[in-house]
VOGU-3710 file (C-alpha; in Angstrom, 3 decimals, decimal comma):
1> xxxxxxxxxx> 105,008/135,525/57,348  107,490/132,873/58,350  106,587/133,263/61,914  102,790/132,636/61,163  103,634/129,751/59,053  105,834/128,244/61,932  102,915/128,507/64,345  100,457/127,107/61,989  102,809/124,103/61,315  103,128/123,419/64,959
11> xxxxxxxxxx> 99,522/123,303/65,470  98,354/122,548/69,044  101,985/123,088/70,210  102,004/126,636/68,829  102,681/127,962/72,331  106,323/126,649/71,880  106,859/128,870/68,817  107,636/131,977/70,785  110,462/130,208/72,857  112,083/128,526/69,817
21> xxxxxxxxxx> 112,679/132,008/68,386  114,267/133,746/71,361  117,651/133,891/72,352  119,087/130,719/74,199  116,003/128,802/73,015  118,177/125,598/73,121  118,514/125,856/77,186  115,238/127,446/77,472  112,820/124,887/75,838  114,002/121,931/77,839
31> xxxxxxxxxx> 113,681/123,837/81,091  110,129/124,912/80,172  109,200/121,449/79,233  110,492/119,989/82,440  108,831/122,459/84,963  105,633/122,351/82,966  105,512/118,558/83,064  105,846/118,701/86,848  103,027/121,345/86,985  100,706/119,686/84,608
41> xxxxxxxxxx> 101,247/116,103/86,218  98,386/116,859/88,406  95,963/118,082/85,983  92,911/116,331/84,384  93,327/113,624/81,896  92,004/115,926/78,976  94,779/118,478/79,878  97,403/115,841/79,927  96,379/114,420/76,609  96,504/117,874/74,876
51> xxxxxxxxxx> 99,988/118,374/76,556  101,248/114,973/75,350  99,907/115,586/71,773  101,556/118,767/71,708  104,895/117,523/72,581  104,542/114,778/69,933  103,794/117,333/67,365  106,683/119,560/68,387  108,896/116,439/68,133  107,756/115,722/64,678
61> xxxxxxxxxx> 108,093/119,355/63,612  111,590/119,592/64,815  112,646/116,320/62,910  111,040/117,667/59,729  112,815/120,905/60,051  116,101/119,564/61,321  115,829/121,469/64,479  117,775/120,469/67,602  115,617/119,080/70,189  116,902/119,119/73,788
71> xxxxxxxxxx> 114,225/117,151/75,560  113,320/113,534/75,694  109,867/113,115/74,797  109,775/109,384/75,757  110,992/110,298/79,292  108,498/113,051/79,771  105,740/110,692/78,420  106,608/107,829/80,637  107,028/110,131/83,780  103,488/111,456/83,331
81> xxxxxxxxxx> 102,029/107,936/83,012  104,061/106,782/86,048  102,997/109,534/88,349  99,222/109,687/87,206  98,548/106,073/86,430  94,794/106,190/86,945  94,268/109,667/85,220  96,260/108,480/82,065  94,454/105,106/81,993  91,214/107,116/81,659
91> xxxxxxxxxx> 92,615/109,380/79,149  93,801/106,525/76,997  90,265/105,046/77,094  88,702/108,456/75,936  91,446/109,093/73,389  92,484/105,780/71,575  94,970/107,769/69,444  96,736/109,009/72,544  96,990/105,371/73,695  98,383/104,134/70,263
101> xxxxxxxxxx> 100,941/107,034/70,378  102,095/106,113/73,931  102,419/102,220/73,164  104,278/102,961/69,962  106,786/105,390/71,625  107,432/102,859/74,725  107,822/99,938/72,360  110,400/101,792/70,249  112,192/102,833/73,476  112,524/99,227/74,582
111> xxxxxxxxxx> 113,663/98,285/71,015  116,332/101,016/71,154  117,416/99,715/74,546  117,895/96,360/73,173  120,072/97,494/70,310  122,118/99,592/72,508  122,649/96,616/74,871  123,639/98,767/77,870  125,682/101,390/75,941  122,851/103,978/76,160
121> xxxxxxxxxx> 123,834/107,137/77,961  120,500/107,492/80,184  120,077/110,783/81,935  118,279/109,199/84,812  119,872/108,857/88,271  121,326/105,309/89,352  118,599/104,832/91,953  115,990/105,128/89,185  117,752/102,723/86,647  116,673/99,166/86,111
131> xxxxxxxxxx> 118,412/96,269/84,644  116,214/93,785/82,872  116,718/90,753/80,635  114,849/91,103/77,364  114,737/88,325/74,676  116,175/89,307/71,242  114,323/87,838/68,241  116,733/86,024/65,823  116,093/85,666/62,130  116,302/81,906/62,086
141> xxxxxxxxxx> 113,225/80,703/63,539  114,879/77,360/64,656  117,319/78,949/66,747  116,431/80,021/70,232  116,092/83,573/71,227  118,972/85,418/72,495  118,710/87,343/75,913  119,917/91,010/76,224  120,614/92,453/79,439  119,612/96,044/79,181
151> xxxxxxxxxx> 119,264/99,209/81,338  116,132/101,233/81,328  114,533/103,885/83,473  111,988/102,861/86,063  109,401/105,450/84,646  109,697/103,533/81,219  109,083/99,995/82,924  106,341/101,330/85,040  104,670/102,928/82,015  104,781/99,739/79,852
161> xxxxxxxxxx> 103,105/97,793/82,648  100,214/100,360/82,942  100,033/100,220/79,218  99,895/96,576/78,786  97,418/95,986/81,636  95,115/98,845/80,225  95,213/97,589/76,475  92,195/95,665/75,028  91,028/95,098/71,400  88,723/97,612/69,975
171> xxxxxxxxxx> 85,865/96,561/67,719  85,406/99,774/65,938  87,898/102,422/64,499  90,573/102,371/61,898  91,664/98,695/61,272  95,187/99,644/60,073  95,775/101,762/63,225  94,439/98,910/65,501  96,693/96,340/63,689  99,704/98,687/64,336
181> xxxxxxxxxx> 98,656/99,167/68,021  98,336/95,489/68,326  101,643/94,722/66,808  103,402/97,190/69,147  101,681/95,518/72,313  102,815/92,026/71,045  106,342/93,225/70,958  105,888/94,521/74,450  104,448/91,316/75,623  107,440/89,438/74,018
191> xxxxxxxxxx> 109,997/91,708/75,722  108,292/91,808/79,186  105,510/89,324/79,631  105,905/86,137/77,603  108,735/84,357/79,516  111,724/82,869/78,080  112,025/79,703/80,234  114,545/77,083/78,911  113,486/73,758/80,566  111,757/75,666/83,501
201> xxxxxxxxxx> 108,177/75,710/82,181  107,573/72,179/82,659  108,492/72,393/86,210  106,313/75,365/86,885  108,706/76,928/89,333  108,508/80,361/87,608  112,280/81,017/87,499  112,018/82,987/84,377  115,215/84,252/82,881  113,678/87,220/80,980
211> xxxxxxxxxx> 110,940/89,850/81,235  109,509/91,579/84,227  110,374/88,765/86,657  114,113/89,535/85,996  113,839/93,302/86,469  115,998/94,468/89,459  117,162/97,920/90,590  120,453/98,666/89,465  121,789/100,186/92,791  120,514/97,526/95,127
221> xxxxxxxxxx> 119,552/94,491/93,079  115,978/94,480/94,594  112,928/93,480/92,736  111,823/96,421/90,409  108,303/95,165/89,776  106,167/95,448/92,773  103,329/93,143/93,740  100,816/95,772/92,838  102,034/96,019/89,398  101,644/92,239/89,088
231> xxxxxxxxxx> 98,204/92,590/90,286  97,404/94,988/87,314  98,866/92,658/84,780  97,027/89,743/86,265  93,807/91,574/86,081  94,504/93,049/82,596  91,696/93,670/80,208  93,003/91,453/77,673  92,678/87,849/78,781  95,827/86,798/76,757
241> xxxxxxxxxx> 97,841/89,487/78,653  96,388/88,295/81,971  97,141/84,426/81,006  100,835/85,245/80,076  101,179/87,549/83,261  100,099/84,654/85,574  102,612/82,393/83,660  105,563/84,722/84,336  104,908/86,254/87,675  107,282/85,126/90,470
251> xxxxxxxxxx> 106,074/82,158/92,293  106,224/83,978/95,706  103,522/86,337/94,379  101,092/83,654/93,211  99,045/83,274/96,486  99,024/87,001/96,834  97,511/87,178/93,285  94,955/84,601/93,969  93,502/86,875/96,547  92,771/89,507/93,951
261> xxxxxxxxxx> 89,012/90,334/93,053  88,114/90,478/89,195  90,688/87,979/87,937  89,782/86,678/84,454  89,468/82,916/84,175  92,555/82,264/82,106  94,750/83,963/84,464  93,198/82,218/87,479  93,480/78,630/86,158  97,068/79,253/84,799
271> xxxxxxxxxx> 98,239/80,170/88,420  96,393/77,077/89,751  98,388/74,914/87,151  101,564/76,551/88,151  100,994/75,800/91,698  100,077/72,347/91,054  103,258/71,726/89,012  105,325/73,178/91,794  103,796/70,899/94,210  104,324/67,850/91,746
281> xxxxxxxxxx> 107,822/68,564/91,190  108,665/68,904/94,852  109,425/66,029/97,197  107,535/67,570/99,803  104,651/69,594/98,472  103,231/70,504/101,845  106,435/72,256/102,884  106,623/73,955/99,533  103,245/75,496/99,946  103,894/76,384/103,527
291> xxxxxxxxxx> 106,967/78,291/102,382  104,778/80,291/100,071  102,579/81,726/102,956  105,408/81,997/105,327  105,929/85,485/107,091  109,025/85,951/104,964  107,055/85,527/101,692  103,818/87,458/103,010  106,230/90,353/103,897  106,532/91,013/100,037
301> xxxxxxxxxx> 102,803/90,971/99,399  102,275/94,597/100,364  99,461/93,661/102,743  100,253/94,585/106,243  98,032/93,103/108,903  96,703/90,368/106,605  96,683/87,890/109,621  98,576/84,553/110,529  99,116/81,580/108,201  95,812/80,075/109,234
311> xxxxxxxxxx> 93,942/83,226/108,252  95,797/83,484/105,025  94,933/79,804/104,264  91,210/80,335/104,926  91,193/83,598/102,882  92,784/81,729/99,910  90,627/78,774/100,075  87,277/80,882/100,229  88,543/83,129/97,421  89,532/80,180/95,199
321> xxxxxxxxxx> 86,136/78,603/95,757  84,527/81,884/94,934  86,391/82,131/91,745  85,512/78,390/90,754  81,826/79,228/91,315  81,952/82,270/89,249  83,705/80,505/86,347  81,327/77,552/86,035  80,162/74,424/88,180  81,698/71,776/85,487
331> xxxxxxxxxx> 85,066/73,124/85,507  84,860/73,743/89,244  84,146/70,379/90,221  86,973/68,880/88,018  89,449/71,224/89,212  88,584/70,738/92,807  89,248/67,107/92,723  92,337/67,347/90,624  94,277/70,489/91,873  96,931/69,515/94,354
341> xxxxxxxxxx> 97,008/73,056/95,732  93,331/73,173/96,440  93,427/69,843/97,980  96,066/71,017/100,274  94,285/74,069/101,222  91,149/72,050/101,870  92,952/69,652/104,301  94,707/72,635/106,022  91,224/74,301/106,754  89,337/71,127/107,477
351> xxxxxxxxxx> 91,655/69,030/109,514  93,170/69,734/112,984  95,581/68,466/115,632  97,846/65,490/114,754  95,933/64,480/111,415  96,970/67,832/110,000  100,586/67,659/111,273  100,836/64,117/109,731  99,820/65,254/106,388  102,350/68,042/106,489
361> xxxxxxxxxx> 105,044/65,536/106,971  104,276/63,522/103,945  107,377/62,874/101,768  105,649/61,522/98,734  103,618/63,691/96,507  101,333/60,966/95,331  100,551/59,874/98,904  100,014/63,391/100,040  97,649/64,031/97,236  95,681/60,988/98,219
371> xxxxxxxxxx> 95,481/61,845/101,897  94,156/65,300/100,801  91,540/63,855/98,500  90,337/61,491/101,158  90,181/64,116/103,925  88,417/66,446/101,436  85,814/63,874/100,554  85,216/62,896/104,007  84,487/66,411/104,971  82,178/66,936/102,022
381> xxxxxxxxxx> 80,102/63,803/101,642  76,706/65,630/101,740  77,559/69,181/101,351  76,867/71,222/98,233  79,914/73,148/96,913  78,002/76,268/97,349  77,646/75,664/101,101  81,195/75,038/101,256  81,931/78,375/99,539  79,679/80,449/101,720
391> xxxxxxxxxx> 81,545/79,053/104,811  85,081/79,360/103,446  86,180/81,556/106,339  85,281/78,637/108,880  85,268/75,809/106,506  85,121/72,099/107,883  83,734/70,803/110,955  85,132/72,998/113,706  84,189/70,151/116,447  86,861/67,444/116,485
401> xxxxxxxxxx> 84,644/64,504/117,430  87,090/62,668/119,641  88,130/65,648/121,801  84,763/66,903/122,110  83,253/63,637/123,173  85,932/63,094/125,729  85,364/66,496/127,156  81,574/66,212/127,114  81,610/62,625/128,625  83,425/63,822/131,669
411> xxxxxxxxxx> 81,136/66,826/132,277  77,389/66,706/131,381  77,487/63,778/128,986  75,733/65,888/126,357  77,197/67,372/123,073  78,014/71,095/123,200  77,312/71,172/119,519  73,821/70,140/120,146  73,403/72,376/123,228  75,150/75,386/122,152
421> xxxxxxxxxx> 75,693/76,554/125,622  78,804/76,762/127,629  78,869/75,719/131,342  81,329/76,213/133,998  82,032/72,492/134,124  82,776/72,351/130,357  85,122/75,325/130,803  86,946/73,528/133,760  87,253/70,302/131,596  88,550/71,954/128,438
431> xxxxxxxxxx> 91,310/73,740/130,499  92,084/70,868/132,804  92,622/68,562/129,842  94,658/71,298/128,013  91,896/71,561/125,276  91,895/75,363/125,200  91,454/75,289/121,396  88,066/73,329/121,832  86,887/75,959/124,175  87,759/78,687/121,824
441> xxxxxxxxxx> 86,116/77,123/119,026  82,984/76,700/121,191  83,145/80,390/121,911  83,398/80,888/118,111  80,224/78,859/117,542  78,311/80,786/120,249  79,430/84,096/118,339  78,383/82,754/115,071  74,961/82,093/116,054  74,665/85,749/117,007
451> xxxxxxxxxx> 75,704/86,864/113,591  73,212/84,516/112,043  70,326/85,971/114,146  69,940/82,566/116,211  69,438/82,576/120,061  72,532/84,229/121,690  73,811/82,810/124,874  76,845/84,868/125,343  75,919/85,932/128,739  75,835/82,299/130,178
461> xxxxxxxxxx> 79,100/81,775/128,402  80,817/84,839/129,998  79,431/83,718/133,397  81,192/80,370/133,028  84,384/81,964/132,012  84,286/84,263/134,923  83,317/81,607/137,468  86,354/79,455/136,419  88,833/82,408/136,699  89,374/81,505/140,375
471> xxxxxxxxxx> 90,651/77,922/139,392  92,642/78,894/136,479  94,209/82,358/137,110  97,553/80,919/136,615  96,808/79,482/133,154  97,924/81,742/130,529  95,963/80,087/127,785  92,677/80,500/129,776  93,398/84,021/130,968  93,834/85,005/127,237
481> xxxxxxxxxx> 90,589/83,343/126,396  88,693/85,183/129,236  90,241/88,667/128,423  89,214/88,177/124,674  85,801/86,660/125,060  84,074/88,064/128,169  83,900/91,551/126,672  82,756/90,248/123,299  80,185/87,875/124,659  78,784/90,704/126,622
491> xxxxxxxxxx> 79,196/93,609/124,470  75,486/94,347/123,885  74,062/93,419/127,248  74,921/92,404/130,849  73,236/91,737/134,135  73,976/92,201/137,914  75,683/88,672/138,232  78,166/89,577/135,350  79,179/93,005/136,947  79,230/91,273/140,435
501> xxxxxxxxxx> 81,586/88,591/139,131  83,944/91,230/137,512  84,003/94,050/139,964  83,417/92,233/143,433  83,648/88,471/143,405  86,944/87,952/141,641  88,621/90,808/143,648  88,625/88,499/146,578  91,608/86,903/145,078  94,948/88,575/144,448
511> xxxxxxxxxx> 95,221/88,575/140,678  94,405/92,132/140,036  96,513/92,715/136,997  94,185/90,319/134,899  91,092/91,941/136,109  92,213/95,592/135,336  92,928/94,415/131,744  89,579/92,836/131,729  87,762/95,957/132,833  89,641/98,082/130,392
521> xxxxxxxxxx> 88,626/95,625/127,462  84,967/95,785/128,695  85,087/99,559/128,695  86,286/99,619/125,324  84,151/96,841/123,783  80,804/97,256/125,478  78,037/99,396/123,791  76,980/102,683/125,214  73,780/101,174/126,439  75,558/98,450/128,373
531> xxxxxxxxxx> 78,051/100,866/129,719  75,134/103,057/130,974  73,410/100,147/132,704  76,725/99,047/134,370  77,411/102,559/135,583  73,899/102,867/136,934  74,497/99,571/138,828  77,794/100,936/140,160  75,864/104,141/141,597  73,040/101,973/142,855
541> xxxxxxxxxx> 75,306/99,698/144,944  76,566/102,719/146,804  73,156/103,465/148,211  72,763/100,153/149,722  75,205/98,008/151,803  77,959/99,373/149,654  80,632/96,553/148,449  82,887/99,386/147,552  84,936/99,111/150,811  88,204/97,591/149,688
551> xxxxxxxxxx> 91,127/98,961/147,550  91,043/96,213/145,047  87,227/96,662/144,331  87,449/100,472/144,048  90,422/100,134/141,807  88,458/98,079/139,271  85,431/100,413/139,472  87,485/103,517/139,040  89,319/102,159/136,167  86,205/101,256/134,372
561> xxxxxxxxxx> 84,690/104,679/134,813  87,746/106,454/133,570  88,405/104,394/130,560  84,594/104,344/129,423  84,525/108,132/129,757  86,824/108,053/126,508  88,778/111,011/127,827  92,388/110,798/126,640  93,601/113,367/129,117  92,078/115,723/131,738
571> xxxxxxxxxx> 93,555/118,600/129,367  92,128/117,383/126,188  88,904/119,311/126,232  88,001/122,878/126,074  87,791/125,001/129,363  84,896/127,072/128,539  82,351/124,695/126,949  82,719/121,185/128,332  80,939/118,239/126,705  81,944/115,084/128,239
581> xxxxxxxxxx> 80,891/111,611/127,042  80,313/110,729/130,803  76,566/110,334/131,469  76,813/110,331/135,231  78,756/113,691/135,358  75,492/115,598/134,272  72,924/114,519/136,906  73,944/115,910/140,148  73,267/112,943/142,217  75,140/110,610/140,177
591> xxxxxxxxxx> 78,178/113,152/140,199  77,991/113,182/143,941  77,993/109,313/144,036  81,012/109,135/141,605  83,061/111,667/143,446  82,404/110,087/146,739  83,599/106,778/145,312  86,911/108,456/144,158  87,382/110,152/147,611  86,723/107,014/149,502
601> xxxxxxxxxx> 89,456/105,309/147,544  91,910/108,260/148,257  91,071/107,942/152,060  91,355/104,146/151,959  94,637/104,319/150,167  96,032/106,838/152,835  94,542/104,943/155,904  94,516/101,151/155,050  98,148/100,565/154,386  101,099/99,154/156,338
611> xxxxxxxxxx> 103,720/101,627/155,225  104,052/104,892/157,332  104,822/106,779/154,011  101,514/105,986/152,364  100,208/109,546/152,518  103,417/110,873/150,884  103,217/108,150/148,190  99,553/108,927/147,339  100,426/112,690/147,381  103,218/112,180/145,231
621> xxxxxxxxxx> 101,017/110,211/142,599  98,330/113,147/142,839  101,126/115,925/142,282  102,020/114,713/138,868  101,170/116,702/135,865  100,401/113,599/133,636  99,660/109,997/134,221  97,301/110,862/137,072  95,659/107,861/139,175  92,228/106,884/138,375
631> xxxxxxxxxx> 90,650/108,408/141,395  91,984/111,801/140,732  91,151/111,736/137,010  87,535/110,890/138,040  87,333/113,655/140,383  88,639/116,211/137,797  86,295/114,891/134,894  83,382/115,366/137,346  84,561/118,734/138,613  84,555/120,143/135,115
641> xxxxxxxxxx> 80,732/120,358/135,105  80,129/120,323/138,931  83,242/122,079/140,384  81,203/123,738/143,310  79,614/120,340/144,266  82,973/118,590/144,282  84,672/121,409/146,071  82,206/121,168/148,926  82,525/117,318/149,174  86,258/117,611/149,317
651> xxxxxxxxxx> 86,144/120,394/152,098  83,883/117,999/154,179  86,539/115,274/153,780  89,287/117,451/154,560  88,662/117,890/158,127  90,356/114,594/158,847  93,957/115,330/159,514  95,283/112,178/157,469  93,872/113,050/154,098  94,482/116,869/154,321
661> xxxxxxxxxx> 97,760/116,666/152,298  96,065/114,539/149,541  92,742/116,263/149,295  94,202/119,753/149,387  96,121/118,991/146,336  93,010/118,003/144,489  91,317/121,370/145,358  94,579/123,169/144,219  94,502/121,237/140,925  90,792/121,958/140,513
671> xxxxxxxxxx> 91,524/125,599/140,976  94,390/125,833/138,766  92,421/124,006/136,017  89,417/126,152/136,154  90,162/129,227/138,168  87,343/131,107/136,680  84,756/128,718/137,956  85,793/128,421/141,563  84,189/130,604/144,116  86,858/132,054/146,313
681> xxxxxxxxxx> 84,714/134,088/148,643  84,984/131,082/151,160  87,719/131,822/153,499  88,256/128,168/154,358  88,867/127,365/150,775  91,298/130,186/150,329  93,358/128,997/153,348  93,238/125,535/152,115  94,516/126,414/148,628  97,318/128,770/150,109
691> xxxxxxxxxx> 98,440/125,959/152,324  98,276/123,471/149,441  100,470/125,793/147,236  103,187/125,801/149,988  102,928/122,047/150,653  103,182/120,926/146,949  106,068/123,104/145,730  107,367/122,965/142,993  105,018/120,253/141,388  102,043/122,395/141,143
701> xxxxxxxxxx> 104,078/125,119/139,185  103,961/122,755/136,247  100,129/122,060/136,284  98,322/123,509/133,151  96,009/126,608/133,626  94,183/128,474/131,052  95,367/131,716/132,317  99,066/130,785/131,869  98,973/131,738/128,181  97,128/135,017/128,753
711> xxxxxxxxxx> 99,633/135,891/131,560  102,561/135,118/129,594  101,658/137,170/126,687  100,590/140,236/128,926  104,053/140,099/130,536  105,835/139,860/127,263  104,029/142,822/125,959  104,877/144,831/129,082  108,514/144,424/128,282  108,049/145,576/124,601
721> xxxxxxxxxx> 105,528/148,496/125,087  104,719/149,318/128,780  101,732/151,546/129,268  99,138/152,129/131,951  96,156/150,095/130,662  98,587/146,981/130,165  99,591/147,251/133,642  96,151/147,588/134,976  95,175/144,543/133,176  97,992/142,451/134,736
731> xxxxxxxxxx> 97,232/144,076/138,145  93,447/143,035/137,919  94,360/139,486/137,048  96,873/139,241/140,065  94,194/140,550/142,408  91,578/137,892/141,223  93,916/135,086/140,951  97,095/135,694/143,062  98,088/131,958/143,124  98,034/131,823/139,392
741> xxxxxxxxxx> 100,100/134,898/139,048  102,775/134,030/141,467  103,618/130,917/139,246  105,018/133,586/136,780  107,330/135,248/139,105  110,406/133,437/137,621  109,193/134,854/134,256  109,052/138,346/135,456  112,626/137,809/136,893  113,885/136,710/133,529
751> xxxxxxxxxx> 112,010/139,714/131,908  113,649/142,204/133,955  117,242/140,695/133,207  116,398/140,856/129,542  115,363/144,475/129,990  118,648/145,334/131,901  120,688/143,864/129,029  118,687/146,061/126,281  118,028/142,764/124,311  115,194/140,149/124,255
761> xxxxxxxxxx> 115,628/136,408/124,255  116,355/136,606/120,359  118,947/139,164/120,982  116,810/141,860/119,221  117,263/145,364/120,536  114,387/146,572/122,844  112,479/149,724/121,955  114,147/152,927/123,124  110,897/154,791/124,331  111,188/155,055/128,136
771> xxxxxxxxxx> 114,536/153,743/128,502  117,223/155,499/130,578  120,828/155,355/129,557  123,786/155,550/131,862  127,347/156,642/130,699  130,656/155,076/131,504  132,323/157,537/134,077  135,536/157,455/132,020  133,820/158,262/128,764  133,956/156,428/125,491
781> xxxxxxxxxx> 136,814/154,381/124,533  138,787/154,766/121,375  140,339/152,020/119,107  142,423/152,138/116,047  141,352/150,129/113,020  143,891/150,255/110,401  144,325/154,015/109,700  141,160/154,940/111,306  140,228/155,825/114,831  136,697/154,753/115,866
791> xxxxxxxxxx> 134,858/155,357/119,220  133,711/152,386/121,250  130,806/152,636/123,473  131,031/150,189/126,434  127,694/148,730/127,226  127,207/146,249/130,054  124,094/144,965/132,057  122,275/147,505/133,792  123,714/150,521/131,778  120,166/151,155/130,464
801> xxxxxxxxxx> 116,686/150,055/131,618  113,097/150,803/130,863  111,925/152,664/133,996  108,095/152,130/133,278  108,683/148,393/133,210  110,579/148,265/136,538  107,984/150,467/138,029  105,049/148,499/136,836  106,522/145,205/138,298  106,719/146,602/141,767
811> xxxxxxxxxx> 103,128/148,091/141,305  101,778/144,686/140,283  103,634/142,925/143,396  102,257/145,326/145,703  98,793/144,808/144,417  98,954/140,984/145,488  97,552/139,815/148,688  100,417/139,748/151,320  99,777/136,359/152,549  100,345/135,238/148,987
821> xxxxxxxxxx> 103,363/137,238/147,738  105,209/137,043/151,162  104,711/133,558/151,833  104,147/131,433/148,592  105,843/134,013/146,453  109,084/133,733/148,529  109,514/130,226/147,547  108,602/130,774/144,153  110,689/133,607/142,790  110,067/136,914/144,815
831> xxxxxxxxxx> 113,557/137,071/146,241  114,998/136,559/142,778  113,095/139,694/141,563  114,362/141,674/144,540  117,967/140,620/143,833  117,528/141,858/140,213  116,551/145,260/141,572  119,517/145,423/143,621  121,873/144,540/140,944  120,524/147,372/138,886
841> xxxxxxxxxx> 121,075/149,886/141,847  124,593/148,695/142,251  125,435/149,308/138,580  123,784/152,560/138,358  125,026/154,091/141,535  128,550/152,362/142,042  129,766/151,776/138,507  127,990/154,516/136,474  127,586/157,180/139,354  124,119/157,959/138,035
851> xxxxxxxxxx> 121,841/157,691/141,159  119,428/160,124/139,821  118,370/157,602/137,169  116,877/155,119/139,842  115,181/157,685/142,271  111,656/156,639/141,538  112,397/152,955/141,173  114,262/153,002/144,334  111,567/154,581/146,209  108,999/152,052/145,238
861> xxxxxxxxxx> 111,447/149,329/145,865  111,820/150,409/149,415  107,992/150,440/150,028  108,095/146,794/148,868  110,844/145,969/151,015  109,501/147,504/154,230  106,261/145,753/153,670  107,950/142,455/153,092  109,902/143,126/156,569  106,898/143,763/158,367
871> xxxxxxxxxx> 104,576/140,862/157,190  107,148/137,979/157,179  110,087/139,081/159,118  111,491/135,513/159,307  111,492/134,931/155,609  112,985/138,514/155,436  115,521/137,680/157,907  116,560/134,514/156,169  116,854/136,287/152,708  119,031/138,994/154,320
881> xxxxxxxx> 121,428/136,244/155,457  121,758/134,827/152,207  124,620/135,711/149,696  123,339/137,049/146,279  124,600/134,877/143,486  126,555/136,088/140,469  127,879/139,280/142,379  131,343/140,126/141,982
//
């Protein structure tokens, strides 16, 4: 059977046999391979290896039987390798034959690209094409190699990088196959890694004219080989590959490559030699090295947030020393004293002040090298190399002797390095002499003692910084140090004196902006235990001769309590089951103390002010939906778990006329946020809420309530499918929470307008059940379209309406308490609803002459109007005097 023989010959790709035999197989097979490649690209390595092998066999079979192959096997292979590099690398390790197959095809693809010399018709888009200079071997060994500028796809180049970095010699297996694979790898190395550098290798500048360093995107001329791929090559499994990669990598990437882990010895020392040659060939080696770690150069490293130049130099120095320790002490000592780059790093990390700047300005390379060596030897007279590597992050003496002696002589006469304690006099002297760097290095040493388990004296240092704030509040350097170090030094523990300095003593001054930033940093940095202790101290101070009597002091305390609660917003937790990270919101006595703190601030803000509009300003801040003041946020947070208690405290304070407007808005907001938890049986509370709803219009309409979504859904369903049970549910909510319901009067008005038009907000027809249709008095119009006469039905607003909907709305409004619907409701949207009914009556009676359609709706409407006139005659009279908008 030819078909059976065909499938048997195909082997593992027999699944393609059916497609090659059907009609239009020339178009079908490439499409199947294309989409199957996209689908299988995210499968396991074994599946990918079977698929690649199958395509390879299909390619060979097609070539043997002179079949037309309308797909690019190499492009498919390279796409899989580029997309799933890690998975394919593991598959190559498990299946050596697959790796040999991939290497051979990729090598042949580069060979074909060289032969075509940019004349190949690549199917890839322009954005995925790469131009690269590849050396062409010439038969005459004396003649130099030629350079061919070729165009390849990005997938081919990335696949080559992955294959080269993954390759290593195997000790077992078929020797002939291994030789072929090694030969193919050698060709790829000559094409891409081993650079062709006429007269540039001796300079060490890395300006190669061929290989991966010359690869650029065709459409924008940007570098095509990323720093991550150079990392792969520098850490290649084969040391020969890693060494040549270190030799050909762009010089701007060399410091980044030295920061890698797991780099082999040849690659590491090759990079060091390149850096040394660059420094030796430069007239100013310090400037050359500085440019290599400049922000512009670092931006190409692909390491966001790596830090400043100083940090990068420390990391480089520590990593280099670690590599030298790993690769042997004898080589390490020799390279350490001979490498210009390492000497420069050592000087940068060991020297400070003017001595470092002097070395950077050195113009003669030999002089610079001598200065670096002497500096390095001076700092390492008695230190073992291992000790230096362990302290690479803080290498060298961080105490400049001249500066420290001058500072300590003017203060206590005793070396801070010996005492390891920081006094107020020492802080004052450092800041006064503009030696804030010495102060910060002292704090670094104190924190280092903490990390090494030594006696930690951070609390004393924090006290000294806080005590000096009065004298240096206008010194930006000192303020920065204080804001950074006080929270860190007191992270695990504090004491009364620390808290007194932060919240009470320093508030006697007028620099509240810095202190607010300080308490925020403390709240975010301190441990949970320290925060709990501090909150306990705040509460305990209120029971004694309370220091919380000034606005500035209370501002700091409230800011600390709110920030330490870790609540992003008062709306960010569930309404039914509240779990606050707020210890004093749970014990009732603590909740009372915190609530009184917040309320006392509100009262002080209203009473202790010069402006006559203060109450209006405080009320305006408390009326916002978001960005609430700290005192209000604290009340609302406590009220989530103790609403009854908070309500009682506010009602006690609200008797004073000055704070009625502010505190009534707090009660209204508590009710809106948690309406199901508030007990409305108290008539005084109901009156306060009703008055607040009138005083704080329209701001409180935008406050968030858990019942809003439920009411919106019920009202939406009422328009679509009105029935008695739904109406009863809405009526029940309106009776229990009338203030929440009246917030939706505008929604009801809009709903009635949509019902009168016969279409919803999406212009979809409303259901016909329950709808009453009116007829145009003159009958239907006719129109002539071509040779046909068509009937035209005129439909305007109010020509049809759903009677149960309009009756249900009136029924719900009548169920509301009169003092709510005819006072607050009038200002919110009741009159707009009444005017909508009037418009409907005009259309049905005047335009359509269909008064019988609205008899029941009109009777219910008259009952509502009569009740409105009796209860609030003034508002009714004002409404009657107004012109109804949108009436012709």
